[in-house]
C-alpha positions in Angstrom: 18.3 -26.2 -24.1 17.8 -26.7 -20.3 18.2 -23.9 -17.8 21.4 -24.1 -15.6 20.8 -25.7 -12.2 20.6 -22.5 -10.3 18.3 -20.7 -12.7 14.7 -19.8 -11.6 13.2 -19.3 -15.0 13.9 -16.8 -17.9 15.4 -13.4 -17.5 12.9 -10.8 -16.3 12.1 -7.2 -17.3 11.1 -4.5 -14.8 10.1 -0.9 -15.3 10.9 1.8 -12.7 8.6 4.8 -13.2 10.4 8.1 -12.6 7.3 10.3 -12.6 7.3 14.0 -11.7 8.4 14.5 -8.1 9.5 10.9 -7.6 12.0 10.1 -4.9 15.1 9.8 -7.1 17.0 8.0 -4.3 14.5 5.2 -4.5 14.8 4.9 -8.3 18.6 4.9 -8.2 18.7 2.7 -5.1 16.5 0.1 -6.7 18.6 0.2 -9.9 21.7 -0.4 -7.8 20.1 -3.2 -5.8 19.1 -5.1 -8.9 22.5 -4.5 -10.5 24.2 -6.1 -7.5 21.8 -9.0 -7.4 22.2 -9.5 -11.2 26.0 -9.8 -10.9 25.6 -12.4 -8.1 22.9 -14.3 -10.0 24.9 -14.2 -13.3 27.9 -15.7 -11.6 25.7 -18.6 -10.7 24.2 -18.9 -14.2 20.9 -17.5 -12.8 18.2 -15.1 -13.8 19.0 -11.5 -14.7 16.4 -8.7 -14.0 16.6 -6.2 -16.8 15.7 -2.8 -15.3 14.5 0.2 -17.4 13.8 3.6 -16.0 10.7 5.2 -17.6 9.3 8.7 -17.4 5.7 9.7 -18.1 5.4 11.4 -21.5 7.8 8.8 -22.9 6.1 5.6 -21.9 6.3 2.8 -24.3 3.2 1.2 -25.8 1.5 -1.8 -24.1 3.0 -4.0 -26.8 6.4 -3.6 -25.1 6.4 -6.3 -22.4 7.4 -5.9 -18.8 7.2 -8.6 -16.2 6.7 -6.0 -13.5 6.5 -2.2 -12.9 7.2 -0.2 -9.8 5.8 3.2 -8.9 8.3 4.5 -6.3 7.6 7.0 -3.5 7.6 10.7 -4.1 9.3 13.5 -2.2 6.4 16.0 -2.5 2.8 16.2 -1.6 1.7 15.2 -5.1 -0.8 12.4 -5.3 -1.1 12.1 -9.1 -4.8 12.9 -9.5 -4.2 14.7 -12.9 -1.8 12.1 -14.3 -4.6 10.4 -16.3 -2.4 9.2 -19.2 -0.1 7.5 -16.7 -3.1 6.0 -14.9 -4.3 4.5 -18.2 -0.9 3.1 -18.9 -0.7 1.5 -15.5 -4.2 0.0 -15.9 -3.3 -1.3 -19.4 -0.1 -2.9 -18.2 -1.8 -4.5 -15.3 -4.5 -5.8 -17.6 -1.8 -7.3 -19.8 -0.4 -9.3 -16.9 2.4 -7.1 -15.6 3.0 -7.4 -11.9 2.1 -3.9 -10.6 3.9 -2.6 -7.5 4.1 0.6 -5.5 6.1 2.0 -2.5 4.7 4.5 0.0 2.7 7.3 -1.7 3.2 5.6 -5.0 0.0 3.7 -4.0 -2.0 6.8 -5.0 -1.2 6.2 -8.7 -2.3 2.6 -8.5 -5.5 3.8 -6.8 -6.2 6.4 -9.5 -5.6 3.7 -12.1 -8.5 1.8 -10.5 -6.6 -1.1 -9.2 -7.3 -1.0 -5.4 -10.9 -2.0 -5.0 -11.2 -4.8 -2.4 -7.5 -5.4 -2.7 -5.3 -5.8 0.4 -2.6 -3.0 0.2 -0.3 -1.0 2.4 1.4 2.4 2.4 3.2 4.6 4.9 1.3 4.6 8.2 1.2 8.4 8.2 -0.9 8.3 4.9 -3.6 6.0 6.3 -6.3 8.6 6.7 -5.6 10.1 3.3 -5.6 6.8 1.5 -8.8 5.7 3.2 -10.5 8.9 2.2 -9.3 8.7 -1.4 -9.9 5.0 -1.9 -12.5 3.8 0.6 -13.0 0.5 -1.2 -9.4 -0.5 -0.8 -8.5 -3.1 2.0 -5.8 -0.9 3.5 -3.6 -2.7 6.0 -1.0 -0.2 7.1 0.5 -2.4 9.8 2.3 -4.4 7.1 5.5 -3.3 5.5 4.9 -5.3 2.3 1.8 -7.1 1.0 2.0 -9.6 -1.9 -1.4 -10.0 -3.4 -0.2 -11.9 -6.4 -0.5 -9.4 -9.2 -0.4 -6.3 -7.0 2.5 -5.8 -4.5 2.6 -2.8 -2.2 5.2 -1.6 0.3 4.9 0.8 3.1 7.4 3.6 4.1 9.7 5.6 1.9 12.6 3.3 2.5 10.5 0.2 1.9 11.8 0.2 -1.7 14.6 -1.9 -0.2 12.1 -4.6 1.0 10.3 -4.5 -2.4 13.5 -4.8 -4.3 14.5 -7.8 -2.2 11.1 -9.3 -2.7 11.6 -9.4 -6.5 15.2 -10.7 -6.0 13.9 -13.6 -3.9 10.9 -14.2 -6.2 12.9 -14.3 -9.5 16.5 -15.1 -8.5 16.0 -17.3 -5.4 17.0 -17.4 -1.8 20.7 -17.9 -2.4 20.9 -14.7 -4.5 18.8 -12.9 -1.9 21.1 -13.9 0.9 24.3 -13.0 -1.0 22.8 -9.6 -2.0 21.8 -8.9 1.5 25.2 -9.7 2.9 26.9 -7.6 0.2 24.7 -4.6 0.8 24.4 -5.1 4.6 20.7 -5.4 4.4 18.6 -7.4 6.9 16.7 -9.8 4.7 14.3 -10.8 7.5 10.6 -10.1 7.2 9.7 -6.8 8.9 6.4 -5.2 9.7 5.5 -1.6 9.5 4.0 -1.7 13.0 7.6 -2.3 14.3 8.2 1.4 13.4 4.7 3.0 13.6 4.4 5.9 16.1 1.3 7.1 17.8 0.6 10.7 16.9 -2.8 11.6 18.4 -5.0 14.2 16.8 -4.6 17.5 18.7 -6.2 19.8 16.1 -9.9 18.8 16.5 -11.1 22.0 18.2 -12.6 20.5 21.4 -10.8 22.3 24.1 -12.0 20.0 26.9 -10.7 16.9 25.2 -7.5 18.6 24.2 -6.8 19.6 27.8 -7.5 16.0 28.9 -5.1 14.7 26.2 -2.3 16.9 27.3 -2.8 15.9 30.9 -2.8 12.2 29.9 0.6 12.7 28.3 2.2 13.3 31.7 0.0 10.9 33.7 0.2 7.5 32.0 0.7 5.8 35.4 -2.6 7.1 36.7 -6.0 5.5 36.5 -7.0 6.2 32.8 -10.2 4.2 32.8 -13.3 5.7 31.2 -14.9 6.7 34.5 -11.7 8.4 35.7 -11.2 10.3 32.4 -14.8 11.4 32.3 -14.6 12.7 35.9 -11.3 14.5 35.1 -13.1 16.2 32.2 -16.2 17.1 34.2 -18.3 15.3 31.7 -21.0 12.6 32.0 -19.9 9.2 30.9 -22.0 9.1 27.7 -21.0 12.7 26.7 -17.4 12.0 27.4 -17.4 8.8 25.2 -19.1 10.7 22.3 -16.9 13.7 22.4 -13.6 11.8 22.9 -14.3 9.5 19.9 -15.4 12.4 17.8 -12.2 14.4 18.6 -9.6 11.7 18.5 -11.1 9.1 16.3 -10.5 6.4 18.9 -12.4 5.1 21.9 -10.7 5.9 25.3 -9.4 2.4 25.9 -7.7 2.1 22.5 -6.3 5.6 22.9 -4.8 4.8 26.3 -3.3 1.6 25.1 -1.7 3.4 22.1 -0.4 6.2 24.3 1.1 3.8 26.9 2.8 1.7 24.3 4.3 4.8 22.7 5.7 5.9 26.0 7.1 2.5 26.5 8.8 2.6 23.1 10.6 5.8 24.2 11.7 4.3 27.5 13.0 1.1 25.8 14.9 3.2 23.3 16.4 5.7 25.7 17.0 3.9 29.0 18.3 0.6 30.4 15.4 0.2 32.8 14.3 -3.4 33.1 11.3 -4.3 31.0 9.1 -4.7 34.1 10.0 -1.2 35.3 9.2 0.2 31.9 5.8 -1.5 32.0 5.1 -0.2 35.5 6.2 3.4 34.4 3.6 3.5 31.7 0.8 2.2 33.9 0.9 -1.7 33.5 1.2 -3.4 36.9 1.0 -6.8 35.4 4.2 -7.6 33.4 2.5 -10.3 31.3 -0.3 -8.0 30.4 2.2 -5.3 29.3 4.1 -7.9 27.2 0.9 -9.0 25.5 -0.2 -5.5 24.7 3.2 -4.3 23.6 3.6 -7.2 21.2 0.1 -6.9 19.8 0.8 -3.3 18.9 4.4 -3.4 17.7 4.8 -7.0 16.5 7.9 -7.4 18.8 8.5 -8.3 22.4 9.7 -5.4 24.5 13.2 -7.1 24.7 13.3 -7.5 20.9 12.2 -3.9 20.4 15.0 -2.7 22.7 17.6 -4.8 20.9 16.6 -3.3 17.5 15.9 0.3 18.4 17.8 1.3 21.5 19.9 4.4 21.0 22.2 3.1 23.8 24.6 0.2 23.9 22.3 -2.2 25.5 25.2 -4.5 26.4 26.6 -2.0 28.8 
């Protein structure tokens, strides 16, 4: 018997893992998202995604087949180091061909299952340092909201479960179902990047009082000359000593730090004011509008105008 014209293969099975401390909103939200997509797909004679919510301690044997499993975010500081039975189950599932996915801190469970070595993955940008320390052999790319590495799919922030859910809808049920589901749920189906949202939060707890004083001064003087020589002079340090201490304290070289600081200040001005883009660039220390545009886009993935349209807290039409 042939599949109906709109069908994209056989029905699929997907396991949502509701481990201890899981973000229940993500579990329920994903279940609702797939339920909506299934109704739309079924009306077209298409694929249905059969979703099952599983809890560690009651995990089925590997002989029970799932096409995919998702480890959602958690709402605590848990990282799953002690969940060895769960790690083994994930590892066995992946070895049996199950697509293995995580959202936000759910990545830690995939890491403890031994699945991240040399794999491109993402997680919430605020967890970058923690993930790099725990899994140094992973190819962490936190600027991306979702990375599809064939058998391992990872999504970034806590609300990126929406993006991951829509990824599976598109993959198994097709673009038409994706579009209809997005319209029904008022979801933007466009491809996003985590760097669109990522904020610069400099390290201020490093213990170097001289560098800290400089950092606080820089916050209010982004228009000033923030070149290496000027910053070293402001700190009363020699150039070599300044470079060494600044990198040790902040984790960034001065030029990268200044660029991140200025773009963060520009984000705030674009969100809260109606100042022209050129004026925003000037206010944060860029006297060349084209240079400001290039830097802003390289950091955020959006032009300044696009960023304002998406994130302004004002009515930008006024």
